[in-house]
C-alpha positions as CSV (number, residue, x, y, z in Angstrom):
1,M,1.7,-8.0,3.5
2,A,-0.3,-5.5,5.4
3,R,0.1,-5.4,9.2
4,I,-3.5,-4.2,9.6
5,P,-5.9,-6.4,7.8
6,T,-7.8,-4.9,4.9
7,L,-11.4,-6.1,5.2
8,R,-13.5,-7.1,2.1
9,E,-17.2,-6.9,1.9
10,N,-17.5,-10.3,0.3
11,D,-15.1,-12.1,2.7
12,P,-17.1,-14.4,5.1
13,K,-14.6,-13.8,7.8
14,T,-15.4,-10.0,7.8
15,P,-17.5,-9.1,10.8
16,P,-21.1,-7.9,10.1
17,E,-20.3,-4.5,11.5
18,G,-17.2,-4.1,9.3
19,R,-19.2,-5.2,6.3
20,A,-22.0,-2.7,6.9
21,F,-19.4,0.1,7.4
22,L,-17.7,-0.9,4.0
23,L,-21.0,-0.9,2.1
24,N,-22.1,2.4,3.6
25,T,-18.9,4.2,2.8
26,K,-18.5,3.4,-0.9
27,D,-17.5,6.3,-3.1
28,N,-20.7,8.0,-4.4
29,V,-19.3,8.4,-7.9
30,T,-17.4,5.2,-8.6
31,G,-18.9,2.9,-6.1
32,E,-15.4,1.9,-5.2
33,I,-14.2,1.2,-1.6
34,F,-10.9,2.8,-1.0
35,N,-8.1,0.9,0.8
36,S,-8.0,3.4,3.7
37,I,-11.7,2.6,4.3
38,R,-10.9,-1.1,4.3
39,L,-8.3,-0.5,7.0
40,L,-10.7,1.7,9.1
41,A,-13.4,-1.0,8.8
42,N,-11.5,-3.0,11.5
43,H,-13.0,-0.5,14.0
44,P,-16.2,0.7,12.3
45,R,-17.7,2.8,15.1
46,Q,-14.5,4.8,15.6
47,A,-14.1,5.0,11.8
48,A,-17.6,6.4,11.3
49,N,-17.0,9.1,14.0
50,L,-13.7,10.0,12.4
51,I,-15.3,10.4,9.0
52,E,-18.1,12.5,10.3
53,F,-15.6,14.7,12.1
54,I,-13.5,15.2,8.8
55,R,-16.7,16.0,6.9
56,A,-17.7,18.5,9.5
57,L,-14.4,20.3,9.3
58,R,-14.4,20.3,5.5
59,K,-18.0,21.7,5.2
60,E,-18.2,23.9,8.4
61,G,-14.6,25.0,8.7
62,G,-14.9,28.1,6.7
63,L,-12.0,27.2,4.3
64,T,-12.4,27.4,0.5
65,R,-11.8,24.4,-1.6
66,T,-8.5,25.9,-2.8
67,Q,-7.3,26.4,0.8
68,T,-8.3,22.8,1.8
69,E,-6.5,21.4,-1.2
70,L,-3.4,23.5,-0.4
71,I,-3.4,22.1,3.2
72,W,-3.7,18.5,2.0
73,T,-0.9,19.0,-0.6
74,T,1.4,20.8,2.0
75,S,0.7,17.9,4.5
76,A,1.6,15.3,1.9
77,V,4.9,17.0,1.0
78,V,5.8,17.6,4.7
79,N,5.2,13.9,5.5
80,G,7.0,12.7,2.4
81,C,4.0,11.2,0.6
82,H,4.6,10.4,-3.0
83,Y,0.9,10.3,-4.1
């Protein structure tokens, strides 16, 4: 059981702000809502700011896609992530 609730867009208990955040952050290719987004939807305003910040870093950071992928992979290994 998750300690942080994962919000669902079709759950009547999901607050309207959380539902709007979920629907606005669906994956453009698959239409899927990732579990990390479902967790962030508990605080939609802060989550939207975080996502905007990450997008700015990725687009305006001056790193190539290869460098960015190397950073993500290295971070996963250092933190013991298996995925």
